[in-house]
Every structure is written in structure tokens, then in C-alpha cells.
C-alpha positions in Angstrom: -1.7 15.2 31.8 0.6 12.8 30.0 0.6 12.6 26.2 1.9 9.9 23.8 2.8 10.9 20.3 2.2 8.5 17.4 3.8 8.8 13.9 2.8 6.3 11.3 4.8 6.0 8.1 4.2 3.8 5.0 7.6 3.1 3.5 6.8 0.2 1.1 4.3 -2.5 0.2 5.9 -5.1 2.4 8.6 -5.4 5.1 10.4 -8.7 5.9 9.8 -8.9 9.7 11.8 -12.1 10.1 14.9 -10.4 8.7 14.4 -7.4 10.9 13.9 -9.7 13.9 17.0 -11.7 13.1 19.1 -8.5 12.9 18.1 -7.8 16.5 19.1 -11.3 17.7 15.7 -13.1 17.6 14.9 -16.2 15.7 11.1 -15.7 16.1 9.0 -16.1 12.9 6.2 -13.6 12.6 2.7 -14.2 11.3 1.1 -11.8 8.9 -1.3 -10.4 11.4 1.2 -9.5 14.2 3.6 -6.6 14.2 7.3 -6.6 15.3 7.8 -4.2 18.2 11.1 -2.5 18.7 11.5 -1.7 22.4 13.9 0.7 24.1 16.7 -1.9 24.0 16.5 -2.4 20.2 16.2 1.4 19.6 19.3 2.2 21.6 22.0 3.5 19.3 19.6 4.5 16.6 17.8 7.2 18.7 19.6 9.3 21.2 17.3 8.8 24.2 15.2 5.6 23.7 13.4 5.9 27.0 9.6 5.7 26.6 9.9 5.0 22.9 8.7 2.1 20.7 8.3 1.2 17.0 5.6 -1.1 15.7 6.6 -2.6 12.3 3.9 -4.1 10.2 4.6 -6.6 7.4 2.4 -4.5 5.0 5.1 -1.8 4.8 4.0 0.6 7.6 5.9 1.6 10.8 4.4 3.4 13.7 6.7 5.3 16.0 5.9 6.1 19.7 7.3 9.4 21.0 9.9 9.8 18.2 10.8 13.2 16.6 11.2 13.5 12.8 15.0 12.9 12.9 14.6 9.8 14.9 11.9 8.5 12.5 14.3 9.0 9.6 17.2 7.2 11.4 15.0 4.2 12.2 13.7 4.0 8.6 17.2 4.2 7.2 18.2 1.3 9.5 15.3 -0.8 8.4 16.1 -0.2 4.7 19.7 -1.1 5.4 18.5 -4.4 7.0 15.9 -5.2 4.3 17.5 -4.4 1.0 14.2 -5.1 -0.8 12.7 -1.9 0.7 12.4 1.2 -1.5 15.7 3.0 -1.0 14.1 6.5 -1.3 14.2 8.2 2.1 11.4 10.9 1.8 8.5 10.0 4.0 5.5 10.9 1.9 2.7 8.8 3.5 2.3 9.6 7.2 -0.3 9.8 9.9 0.0 11.5 13.3 -2.0 11.0 16.4 -1.9 11.7 20.1 -3.0 9.6 23.1 -3.7 11.8 26.1 -3.6 10.2 29.6 -5.9 12.2 32.0 -7.4 10.4 35.1 -10.0 13.2 35.4 -11.4 12.8 31.9 -13.8 10.4 30.4 -12.5 8.3 27.4 -12.9 10.1 24.1 -11.9 9.5 20.6 -11.5 12.3 18.0 -9.9 12.8 14.6 -6.5 13.9 16.1 -6.3 12.6 19.6 -7.7 10.0 22.0 -8.2 10.6 25.8 -8.1 7.8 28.4 -7.9 7.9 32.2 -5.1 5.3 32.4 -2.3 4.1 30.1 -2.4 0.5 28.7 0.0 -1.2 26.3 -3.0 -2.7 24.5 -4.2 0.8 23.6 -0.9 1.5 22.0 -1.2 -1.6 19.8 -4.7 -0.8 18.7 -3.8 2.8 17.9 -0.7 1.6 16.1 -2.6 -0.9 14.0 -5.2 1.6 12.8 -2.6 4.3 12.0 -0.5 1.8 10.1 -3.5 0.7 8.0 -4.4 4.3 7.3 -0.8 5.2 6.2 -0.6 2.1 4.0 -4.0 3.0 2.5 -2.7 6.5 1.7 0.1 5.0 -0.2 -2.3 2.7 -2.2 -4.6 5.7 -2.8 -1.7 7.7 -4.3 -0.6 4.8 -6.5 -4.2 4.3 -7.7 -4.5 8.0 -8.5 -1.2 7.9 -10.4 -2.5 4.9 -12.5 -5.8 6.7 -13.2 -3.8 9.7 -14.5 -1.8 7.3 -16.7 -4.9 5.7 -18.1 -6.5 9.1 -18.7 -3.6 9.9 -21.0 -4.3 6.8 -23.0 -8.0 7.7 -23.2 -7.1 11.2 -24.5 -5.1 9.5 -27.3 -8.0 7.2 -28.1 -10.3 10.2 -28.5 -7.8 11.5 -31.2 -7.9 8.1 -32.9 -4.6 6.9 -31.7 -3.8 3.7 -29.7 -0.3 2.5 -29.2 -0.4 0.6 -25.9 1.8 -2.5 -26.0 0.9 -5.9 -24.5 3.7 -5.5 -22.0 2.3 -2.1 -20.8 -1.2 -3.6 -20.5 0.1 -6.5 -18.5 1.9 -4.1 -16.1 -1.2 -2.0 -15.7 -3.3 -5.0 -14.9 -0.7 -6.3 -12.4 -0.7 -3.0 -10.6 -4.5 -2.9 -10.3 -4.6 -6.5 -9.1 -1.8 -5.6 -6.7 -3.9 -2.8 -5.2 -6.8 -5.2 -4.6 -4.5 -7.9 -3.1 -2.8 -5.3 -0.8 -5.9 -3.9 0.6 -7.6 -7.3 1.2 -4.8 -9.7 2.0 -1.8 -7.6 3.2 -3.4 -4.7 5.0 -6.4 -6.9 6.0 -8.6 -3.8 6.4 -11.7 -5.9 7.1 -10.0 -7.9 9.8 -9.8 -7.0 13.5 -6.6 -7.5 15.6 -6.6 -10.7 17.5 -6.5 -8.9 20.9 -10.0 -7.4 20.2 -11.8 -10.7 20.0 -12.0 -11.3 23.8 -12.0 -7.6 24.9 -15.1 -5.5 24.2 -13.3 -2.3 25.2 -10.6 -2.9 22.6 -13.1 -4.0 20.0 -15.0 -0.8 20.5 -11.8 1.3 20.4 -10.7 -0.3 17.2 -14.2 0.1 15.6 -14.3 3.8 16.6 -10.8 4.6 15.4 -11.5 2.8 12.1 -14.5 5.1 11.6 -12.4 8.2 12.5 -9.8 7.3 9.8 -12.6 6.1 7.4 -10.9 2.8 6.7 -14.1 1.2 5.5 -15.1 4.1 3.2 -11.6 4.4 1.8 -11.4 0.7 1.1 -14.7 0.8 -0.8 -13.4 3.7 -2.9 -10.3 1.9 -3.8 -12.3 -1.2 -4.6 -14.6 0.7 -6.9 -11.6 2.4 -8.6 -9.7 -0.8 -9.1 -12.8 -2.5 -10.6 -13.2 0.5 -13.0 -9.5 0.3 -13.9 -9.8 -3.4 -14.6 -12.8 -2.7 -16.9 -10.8 0.0 -18.7 -7.8 -2.3 -19.2 -10.1 -5.0 -20.5 -11.3 -2.5 -23.2 -7.7 -1.6 -24.0 -6.9 -5.3 -24.3 -9.8 -5.9 -26.7 -8.6 -2.9 -28.8 -5.1 -4.2 -28.8 -6.3 -7.6 -30.0 -8.5 -6.1 -32.6 -5.6 -3.9 -33.8 -3.4 -6.9 -34.0 -6.1 -8.9 -35.8 -6.5 -6.1 -38.4 -2.8 -6.0 -38.9 -2.6 -9.7 -39.5 -5.5 -9.5 -42.0 -3.7 -6.8 -44.0 -0.5 -8.9 -44.0 -2.5 -11.9 -45.3 -4.2 -9.6 -48.0 -0.8 -8.2 -49.0 0.7 -11.7 -49.2 -2.2 -12.9 -51.4 -1.8 -9.9 -53.6 1.9 -10.5 -54.2 1.2 -14.2 -54.8 -1.3 -13.3 -57.5 1.1 -10.7 -59.0 4.0 -13.3 -59.1 1.6 -15.9 -60.6 0.6 -13.5 -63.4 4.2 -12.5 -64.0 5.2 -16.1 -64.2 2.4 -16.9 -66.6 2.6 -13.9 -69.0 6.2 -12.6 -68.7 8.4 -15.6 -68.1 
């Protein structure tokens, strides 16, 4: 029985595929929905033995490695970050997914949470698996960022309960931008609700993509992120209202103080001078 190892890593929110492609001598311009595939020829020099190895690079910041060990994954990621200077320079690979494709002619096709079995190898299977794993790893990164922002907002709520509110407009704007970024990433960049083009005319691939999406709970995780981002936006709207109210109260006190001094100066001018 032959086995193919998949390792998906989310390294950033976006990768410039055109720049990566240009580095490897191609002038091809990539569309959002198609990955850039590094074959054995492109991987030579970065991995010791590139035979039987590939790397699928997705514009939404995820890379899926075929038959790479951990050291080879790190080497390729370092190369990509060297080519695209806009990528996060941090090397640790925090958001990963692993899967296994087993080729067994005597077994019926099966799909489980950690491996898939098929009687014959097909390149199209690799692309479908890579796409689902890439989306799952990218989702994991967004889930972590959302949780971090929720913790940050929880700290502000704790201060509110104590009667304190010191959130500046700049901080509010950054929070709102992050939340909207999560919604934009999941819908437009990762395109969780969209099927790969190769599934439209192939029922087998469409079924495979659908089942794998269920295994990795892409739909459920998307809905959870959607609910969280909507809740976060509601909370930031409350924070914005409080900030405006606080600013309005401050302005009212400034006006009252100015009026008070104007009255005092008028009285002094009338009775003293």
C-alpha cells in the first residue's frame, strides 16, 4: 500500500503568487481561485530529495506540502518569505493540518478524519485534498485571531464593569478593521463557500470535496466565525457609542466651564475694574 503525506500550513493572510511564480521563471498571472504548484524541478535545491514531492501555494496564505518532512517544510517556508517580503517573518508554524492519502487497489474508497483511501492515485485527488486542507489551516489562523480579539474586548468589558472606559478612537478603528478583515478573509479570500473549478464537471471530485469539507467542518467553523464577528461588531458599536457619549460629555463640561469663566470675568470687569 502506498501512502501520500499532506502537511498544510497557514503562514499569513495572503501570498503573492505572481511574485513566487516570477522567482521560478514563469510570467504567468494567477487568479484568486487557483493555487501555484511547485513541482520537483522548483523544489530541487530547497529539499534534499524532491522526488515525489509537491507544494500547493494558495493566495490566502496557506501552503500544502506533499511528502515533505518538517525540516523541508521549514526550508520551503523560509524561501517563500525570502521571495515575498510582505509575509510574516516569524518562522514558527503554529497553524497546521496533517492528512494521509492511502493508495490500496483492494480497498473501497473511504474518507475519515485523518486519512482517505482510494484504489488508484490521481493528481486531481491531490488538488482537492490540498484545497480543503489549505482552507482548514487558514480557518485555524482566523479562529485564533478571533479568539485573541475576543479576549482583548473582554478586558475592556471588565473595565466597563468597574466604571472605567478609556478606549481611544484609533483603537476602536483597529478593532473594527480586524473584525471586518476576518469576515472578508473567510468569504472572499478563503472562499469557504465556493467549490474548486475542477469539481463542476466531475461528480466524483464534487462528492470528495463535499465529504472532506464535512470532515474538517468547514461550514460549521465558518458559521461560528460569522457569529463571533457579528457579535464583535455589535460590541464595538456599543464602544463607539460610549466613546462618542464620553466625548460629548467632555465637550459639554468645557462649554460650561467657559461660560462660567466668561460670567466671572464679566462680574470682575463690572464691579472690580
